C-alpha positions as CSV (number, residue, x, y, z in Angstrom):
1,M,-23.9,48.2,-106.2
2,A,-22.7,50.8,-108.5
3,T,-19.4,49.4,-108.9
4,W,-20.8,46.4,-110.4
5,V,-23.3,48.1,-112.7
6,L,-20.8,50.8,-114.0
7,S,-17.7,51.5,-114.9
8,E,-15.1,54.5,-115.4
9,C,-15.8,57.3,-118.3
10,C,-14.1,60.0,-119.3
11,V,-15.6,63.3,-121.6
12,R,-15.1,63.6,-124.9
13,P,-17.0,66.7,-126.9
14,I,-20.1,66.3,-128.9
15,P,-19.8,66.4,-132.7
16,R,-21.3,69.8,-133.7
17,T,-23.4,69.2,-136.3
18,S,-24.1,72.8,-137.1
19,S,-20.5,73.1,-138.5
20,Y,-21.3,70.3,-141.3
21,P,-21.7,71.4,-144.5
22,K,-25.3,70.4,-145.9
23,P,-25.5,67.8,-148.3
24,R,-27.7,66.8,-150.2
25,F,-30.4,64.4,-149.1
26,T,-29.0,60.7,-150.4
27,I,-26.3,58.3,-149.0
28,L,-24.7,58.0,-152.0
29,N,-22.5,61.4,-151.0
30,S,-21.0,59.5,-148.4
31,P,-17.2,59.3,-148.4
32,V,-17.6,55.6,-146.8
33,S,-17.6,53.0,-149.8
34,N,-21.3,50.8,-149.6
35,S,-19.0,47.7,-150.0
36,T,-18.3,47.8,-146.1
37,L,-21.8,47.1,-145.4
38,F,-22.5,43.6,-146.4
39,K,-20.6,40.3,-145.9
40,T,-21.6,36.9,-147.3
41,N,-20.5,33.1,-147.2
42,N,-21.4,32.9,-150.7
43,K,-19.1,31.8,-153.5
44,P,-17.2,34.4,-155.3
45,I,-19.3,36.9,-157.1
46,T,-18.3,39.8,-159.3
47,F,-17.7,43.0,-157.3
48,N,-20.7,45.1,-157.0
49,P,-20.5,48.7,-155.0
50,L,-22.6,47.9,-152.7
51,F,-21.7,44.0,-151.9
52,S,-18.4,42.3,-151.7
53,R,-16.8,38.9,-150.2
54,A,-16.3,39.0,-147.1
55,K,-12.7,37.4,-147.3
56,D,-11.9,40.5,-150.2
57,R,-13.3,42.7,-147.6
58,R,-9.6,44.3,-146.6
59,N,-8.2,44.2,-149.5
60,L,-10.3,46.9,-151.2
61,G,-8.6,50.9,-151.0
62,L,-11.1,51.8,-149.0
63,K,-10.6,55.1,-146.8
64,V,-11.8,53.8,-143.6
65,S,-10.3,52.3,-140.6
66,A,-10.7,48.3,-140.7
67,P,-10.9,47.1,-136.6
68,A,-8.1,45.8,-135.3
69,K,-10.0,42.6,-133.8
70,I,-13.6,41.9,-134.0
71,Q,-14.8,39.4,-131.5
72,F,-18.1,37.5,-132.3
73,V,-20.6,36.3,-129.6
74,D,-22.2,32.8,-130.2
75,E,-21.4,33.2,-133.9
76,E,-22.9,29.8,-134.9
77,D,-26.3,31.3,-133.7
78,D,-25.3,34.4,-135.5
79,D,-29.2,35.4,-136.5
80,S,-28.3,38.7,-138.2
81,E,-30.5,39.2,-141.3
82,I,-29.7,37.9,-144.3
83,T,-31.3,39.0,-147.8
84,N,-30.3,37.2,-151.2
85,G,-27.1,36.0,-149.3
86,F,-25.7,39.0,-147.8
87,K,-25.5,39.8,-144.2
88,F,-25.7,43.3,-142.9
89,N,-22.8,44.1,-140.7
90,P,-24.3,46.6,-137.9
91,G,-20.5,47.4,-137.3
92,A,-20.0,48.6,-140.4
93,P,-18.8,52.1,-140.7
94,P,-22.4,54.1,-142.1
95,P,-22.9,55.4,-145.6
96,F,-24.1,58.4,-144.4
97,T,-23.1,61.0,-142.0
98,L,-24.4,63.1,-138.7
99,A,-25.3,66.3,-141.3
100,D,-27.3,63.6,-143.6
101,I,-29.4,62.8,-140.8
102,R,-29.8,66.2,-139.6
103,A,-31.0,67.2,-143.0
104,A,-33.7,64.8,-143.2
105,I,-35.4,66.0,-140.0
106,P,-38.0,69.2,-140.8
107,K,-37.1,72.1,-139.3
108,H,-39.9,72.5,-137.1
109,C,-38.9,69.4,-134.9
110,W,-36.5,71.4,-133.9
111,V,-38.5,73.8,-132.4
112,K,-38.7,74.1,-128.3
113,D,-42.2,75.8,-127.2
114,P,-41.9,76.1,-123.4
115,W,-45.6,76.8,-123.2
116,K,-46.0,73.1,-124.3
117,S,-43.1,71.8,-122.3
118,M,-44.7,73.6,-119.1
119,S,-48.0,72.1,-120.1
120,Y,-46.6,68.6,-119.6
121,V,-45.2,69.5,-115.9
122,V,-48.7,70.7,-115.0
123,R,-50.5,67.6,-116.3
124,D,-48.0,65.5,-114.6
125,V,-47.8,67.4,-111.2
126,V,-51.3,67.0,-110.8
127,V,-52.1,63.7,-111.7
128,V,-49.1,63.0,-109.0
129,F,-51.3,64.8,-106.5
130,G,-54.5,63.6,-107.1
131,L,-53.3,60.2,-107.1
132,A,-51.9,60.4,-103.8
133,A,-55.0,62.2,-102.6
134,V,-57.3,59.4,-103.8
135,A,-54.9,56.8,-102.4
136,A,-54.6,58.5,-98.8
137,F,-58.8,59.1,-98.8
138,F,-59.7,55.7,-99.9
139,N,-56.3,53.9,-97.5
140,N,-57.1,50.1,-98.0
141,I,-55.5,47.0,-99.8
142,V,-56.9,47.1,-102.9
143,V,-56.3,51.2,-104.0
144,W,-52.5,50.9,-102.4
145,P,-51.1,48.7,-104.7
146,L,-52.8,50.0,-107.9
147,Y,-51.4,53.7,-106.5
148,W,-47.8,52.5,-106.3
149,I,-47.7,50.9,-109.8
150,A,-49.3,54.0,-111.1
151,Q,-47.6,56.8,-108.6
152,S,-44.2,55.0,-109.4
153,T,-44.8,55.5,-113.3
154,M,-45.7,59.1,-112.9
155,F,-42.6,59.9,-111.2
156,W,-41.1,58.1,-113.7
157,A,-42.5,60.8,-116.1
158,L,-41.4,63.6,-114.3
159,F,-37.9,62.3,-114.3
160,V,-38.2,62.5,-117.9
161,L,-39.2,65.9,-118.0
162,G,-36.3,66.7,-115.6
163,H,-33.9,64.7,-118.4
164,D,-35.5,67.3,-121.2
165,C,-34.6,70.4,-118.9
166,G,-31.1,68.6,-118.5
167,H,-30.9,68.3,-122.5
168,G,-32.3,71.6,-123.0
169,S,-34.7,70.3,-125.0
170,F,-37.3,72.0,-122.7
171,S,-36.8,75.5,-123.5
172,N,-34.1,77.5,-125.2
173,N,-34.0,79.6,-121.6
174,A,-31.4,77.8,-119.6
175,K,-33.0,79.4,-116.3
176,L,-36.2,77.9,-117.0
177,N,-34.5,75.0,-117.6
178,S,-32.6,75.1,-114.5
179,V,-35.3,75.8,-111.9
180,V,-38.1,73.2,-113.7
181,G,-35.2,70.7,-113.8
182,H,-34.4,71.1,-110.2
183,I,-37.6,71.0,-108.9
184,L,-38.9,67.9,-111.2
185,H,-35.8,66.1,-110.3
186,S,-34.8,67.1,-106.6
187,S,-38.7,66.1,-105.7
188,I,-37.8,62.5,-106.3
189,L,-34.4,63.0,-104.8
190,V,-32.1,63.2,-107.9
191,P,-29.1,65.6,-108.0
192,Y,-30.0,67.7,-110.9
193,H,-26.8,69.2,-111.9
194,G,-24.8,65.8,-110.8
195,W,-27.1,63.8,-113.0
196,R,-27.1,66.5,-115.6
197,I,-23.6,66.1,-116.2
198,S,-22.8,62.2,-116.0
199,H,-25.6,62.0,-118.2
200,R,-24.5,64.3,-120.8
201,T,-20.9,61.9,-120.7
202,H,-23.2,59.1,-121.2
203,H,-24.6,60.9,-124.8
204,Q,-21.1,61.8,-125.9
205,N,-19.5,58.1,-125.6
206,H,-22.6,56.1,-125.9
207,G,-21.4,53.0,-127.6
208,H,-17.8,53.0,-126.2
209,V,-16.8,50.2,-124.1
210,E,-14.7,52.1,-121.8
211,N,-15.8,55.8,-122.0
212,D,-19.7,55.1,-121.8
213,E,-21.1,56.2,-118.4
214,S,-23.8,54.0,-117.9
215,W,-25.1,50.2,-118.6
216,H,-21.8,49.6,-120.8
217,P,-20.3,46.2,-121.5
218,L,-17.9,44.7,-118.3
219,S,-14.5,43.5,-120.0
220,E,-13.5,40.4,-119.8
221,K,-10.9,40.7,-116.8
222,I,-13.3,42.8,-115.0
223,Y,-16.1,40.0,-115.4
224,R,-13.8,37.1,-114.2
225,N,-12.5,38.8,-111.2
226,L,-16.0,39.5,-109.8
227,D,-16.7,37.7,-106.9
228,K,-19.2,35.0,-107.0
229,G,-22.1,37.1,-105.3
230,T,-21.5,40.1,-107.0
231,R,-21.6,38.4,-110.1
232,T,-24.9,36.7,-109.5
233,L,-26.5,40.3,-107.7
234,R,-25.1,42.5,-111.2
235,F,-27.1,39.7,-113.7
236,T,-29.8,38.1,-111.2
237,L,-33.1,40.0,-111.1
238,P,-34.2,42.2,-109.3
239,F,-31.1,43.3,-108.1
240,P,-29.9,45.4,-111.2
241,M,-33.3,47.5,-111.4
242,L,-32.4,48.6,-108.1
243,A,-28.9,50.1,-108.9
244,Y,-29.8,53.9,-109.4
245,P,-29.8,55.1,-105.6
246,F,-26.2,53.4,-105.5
247,Y,-24.9,54.6,-108.4
248,L,-25.9,58.5,-107.5
249,W,-24.0,57.6,-104.3
250,S,-20.8,56.0,-105.0
251,R,-20.9,56.4,-109.1
252,S,-18.1,53.9,-111.0
253,P,-15.0,52.0,-109.8
254,G,-11.8,54.0,-109.8
255,K,-13.7,57.5,-109.3
256,K,-13.6,59.9,-106.3
257,G,-16.8,61.3,-105.1
258,S,-20.2,60.7,-106.1
259,H,-23.2,62.9,-108.2
260,F,-23.3,64.8,-105.0
261,N,-19.7,65.7,-104.3
262,P,-18.1,68.8,-106.0
263,D,-14.7,67.4,-106.3
264,S,-15.6,63.8,-107.8
265,D,-13.7,63.5,-111.0
266,L,-16.7,63.5,-113.1
267,F,-17.3,67.4,-112.6
268,L,-14.7,70.2,-113.9
269,P,-13.9,73.0,-111.8
270,N,-16.1,75.5,-113.1
271,E,-19.2,73.3,-112.2
272,R,-18.7,73.1,-108.5
273,K,-21.4,75.9,-108.1
274,D,-23.8,73.6,-109.7
275,I,-23.5,70.4,-108.0
276,I,-23.3,72.3,-104.4
277,T,-27.1,73.7,-105.6
278,S,-28.2,71.0,-106.9
279,T,-26.9,69.1,-103.6
280,V,-28.4,71.6,-101.2
281,C,-31.8,71.3,-103.2
282,W,-31.9,67.1,-102.4
283,T,-30.8,68.0,-98.8
284,A,-34.2,69.9,-98.8
285,M,-36.2,67.4,-100.3
286,A,-34.8,64.6,-97.9
287,A,-35.7,66.9,-95.0
288,L,-39.3,67.4,-96.2
289,L,-40.0,63.6,-96.4
290,V,-38.0,63.3,-92.3
291,G,-40.6,66.2,-91.7
292,L,-43.6,64.5,-92.7
293,S,-42.6,60.8,-91.5
294,V,-43.0,62.9,-88.0
295,T,-46.1,64.4,-88.7
296,M,-48.3,61.8,-90.6
297,G,-46.1,58.7,-89.2
298,P,-43.5,56.8,-91.5
299,L,-45.8,54.2,-92.4
300,Q,-47.7,56.6,-94.6
301,V,-44.6,58.6,-96.0
302,L,-43.5,54.9,-97.0
303,K,-46.8,54.3,-98.4
304,L,-47.2,57.5,-100.3
305,Y,-44.0,58.3,-101.2
306,G,-40.8,55.2,-100.4
307,I,-42.4,52.1,-102.4
308,P,-43.2,54.4,-105.1
309,Y,-39.8,55.5,-105.2
310,W,-38.8,52.4,-105.7
311,G,-40.9,51.7,-108.3
312,F,-40.0,54.5,-110.1
313,V,-36.0,53.3,-109.7
314,V,-37.2,50.3,-111.7
315,W,-38.7,51.8,-114.2
316,L,-35.4,54.1,-114.7
317,D,-33.1,51.2,-114.9
318,L,-35.5,48.9,-117.1
319,V,-35.7,51.5,-119.7
320,T,-32.2,52.6,-119.7
321,Y,-30.9,49.1,-120.1
322,L,-33.3,48.3,-122.7
323,H,-31.9,51.5,-125.0
324,H,-28.5,49.5,-125.1
325,H,-29.3,45.9,-124.7
326,G,-31.4,43.0,-125.7
327,H,-32.0,42.9,-129.2
328,E,-32.2,39.9,-130.6
329,D,-29.0,40.4,-133.1
330,K,-25.7,41.2,-131.3
331,L,-25.2,44.9,-131.8
332,P,-21.0,46.4,-131.7
333,W,-19.3,48.0,-129.0
334,Y,-16.3,50.2,-129.7
335,R,-13.2,51.2,-128.4
336,G,-10.2,53.4,-130.2
337,K,-10.6,54.6,-133.3
338,E,-13.3,52.5,-134.6
339,W,-16.0,54.6,-132.2
340,S,-16.9,57.7,-133.7
341,Y,-19.9,59.6,-132.1
342,L,-22.7,58.6,-135.1
343,R,-21.3,54.9,-135.3
344,G,-22.0,54.8,-131.2
345,G,-25.4,56.3,-131.1
346,L,-26.5,53.9,-134.0
347,T,-26.1,51.0,-131.3
348,T,-29.1,52.5,-129.0
349,L,-32.5,50.8,-129.1
350,D,-35.9,52.5,-129.8
351,R,-38.2,50.5,-127.7
352,D,-42.5,50.5,-127.8
353,Y,-44.1,50.5,-124.3
354,G,-47.9,50.9,-125.5
355,W,-49.9,52.9,-123.2
356,I,-46.9,54.1,-121.4
357,N,-45.5,55.8,-124.6
358,N,-47.3,59.3,-123.9
359,I,-47.2,58.8,-120.2
360,H,-43.5,58.9,-120.2
361,H,-43.3,61.1,-123.0
362,D,-42.0,59.1,-125.8
363,I,-38.8,58.4,-123.8
364,G,-39.1,54.9,-125.6
365,T,-38.0,56.6,-129.2
366,H,-34.6,56.7,-128.6
367,V,-32.4,56.6,-131.5
368,I,-33.0,59.8,-132.4
369,H,-32.6,61.0,-129.3
370,H,-29.4,60.0,-128.6
371,L,-27.7,61.2,-131.9
372,F,-29.4,64.9,-131.3
373,P,-30.7,65.3,-127.8
374,Q,-32.0,68.9,-128.0
375,I,-35.0,67.6,-130.0
376,P,-37.9,68.1,-128.0
377,H,-40.1,64.6,-126.5
378,Y,-42.9,65.7,-128.6
379,N,-41.3,65.8,-131.8
380,L,-39.2,62.5,-131.2
381,I,-41.4,60.5,-133.4
382,E,-42.2,62.6,-136.3
383,A,-38.0,63.7,-136.7
384,T,-37.7,59.5,-136.2
385,E,-40.0,58.6,-139.3
386,A,-38.1,61.2,-141.2
387,A,-34.7,60.2,-140.5
388,K,-35.4,56.3,-141.2
389,P,-34.9,56.2,-145.0
390,V,-31.5,57.6,-144.3
391,F,-30.6,55.4,-141.5
392,G,-31.7,52.1,-143.7
393,K,-31.5,48.5,-142.1
394,Y,-28.8,50.9,-138.9
395,Y,-32.4,51.4,-137.6
396,R,-34.1,48.5,-135.9
397,E,-37.7,48.7,-135.6
398,P,-39.1,47.9,-132.3
399,K,-41.2,44.9,-131.6
400,K,-45.2,46.6,-131.1
401,S,-46.5,46.4,-127.4
402,G,-49.6,45.6,-126.2
403,P,-51.4,48.0,-124.0
404,L,-48.8,47.3,-121.2
405,P,-44.9,46.5,-122.2
406,F,-44.9,42.8,-120.4
407,H,-42.8,41.4,-123.5
408,L,-40.2,43.5,-122.7
409,L,-39.7,41.7,-119.2
410,G,-38.7,38.5,-121.5
411,V,-36.4,41.0,-123.3
412,L,-34.6,41.8,-120.2
413,I,-34.2,38.4,-118.6
414,N,-32.9,37.0,-121.9
415,S,-30.5,39.4,-122.2
416,L,-29.1,39.1,-118.5
417,K,-28.6,35.5,-119.1
418,K,-26.5,36.3,-122.7
419,D,-24.9,39.8,-122.4
420,H,-22.2,39.1,-119.6
421,Y,-18.7,40.5,-121.1
422,V,-17.0,41.7,-123.7
423,S,-13.2,41.1,-125.2
424,D,-10.5,42.8,-123.4
425,E,-8.7,43.1,-126.8
426,G,-10.5,44.4,-130.2
427,E,-12.2,48.0,-131.5
428,I,-15.2,46.3,-132.5
429,V,-16.8,43.8,-129.8
430,Y,-19.6,41.9,-129.3
431,Y,-21.1,41.0,-125.6
432,Q,-20.3,37.0,-124.9
433,T,-22.2,34.5,-122.8
434,D,-20.7,33.0,-119.9
435,P,-22.1,29.2,-119.7
436,K,-21.4,29.0,-115.9
437,M,-23.6,32.0,-115.5
438,T,-26.4,30.8,-117.7
439,A,-26.4,27.4,-116.3
440,N,-26.9,28.9,-112.9
């Protein structure tokens, strides 16, 4: 299944923000002209540094690269925000730098408190075992469904904490991060180092059509070559939301090995030992589950662990998909010279999950996390609020959720109906819709 959900990637070095000169806190210092930010269908107007006519945009002496070809999706239905006749262009280079954003974030937001991080681990582990004890004690048809919903959410919370260990935002102690990360991820059948490295690739190449690691778009050629069954599964619920375990095993087309194989093209030679360690830990957890099935019975293990595990998989696929898809305005994907770490990161989306925000450690506050994964999860909200004046319209305020994020199910369904592929050509491309797929 992973071969039609995800595609090949390569690793690019992440920009080193620490080496940037500290700018003044203003977007006016940017070397990129603000004239590229907007386009309008109005009649000719006097040139203003912040606005320009779309047809004259490439004739200006700007020190930015013009996109080789831009593919628009359903252009007649384009509902991008228009103010005073001017339409914001999300694919234009931003008038600020990564250093501008970093300078706006308070220094204390970067501080990692291992005791605070461990307190979240203790909280989540206690809840996980408490839920299992309650469900096993009552053992009735009313309690079990409630348990499955709650426990799958807690498995997802454990994953997020292990994810923080992989980024190094859990603490400054690499050994502590590795030990805690292995315990948390192995307990939910995730190979810690294998996934950590592939996720690093995702962050380093976010927003790149070919090089991104997860949930990036299919090119039109690949999409057209999919057989009908595969295409249907790729865009029909619930199948895309069950893809994660298959991705771990077989990764993406054209790549050898998997997240468990130290010889996979995904890993560097010096990472071989790490991959073996994580695979051994994963195997130990799998063996433990087999042993529990023998002593407790396979049905009890299925109820206590198996069903919550698949619920966790749905959570993971849902959240990660919606961080990069489903906005009411089409967002760009990049290739070639038009891609940059900053521009790719600005295509990510924040999401509001209501009561779940605190349970899954504010992972919905995702834009700042994607640009600066070193920031601990408990500081992401404050960092985002501080950066909003710099982001301007490049930040998309998430729709407020009720107590539970049921509204996101509609967003997911709508995206799967419309976001099918991108053009094979062009350095700035947008999702296009297959009318036949929508009709079906």
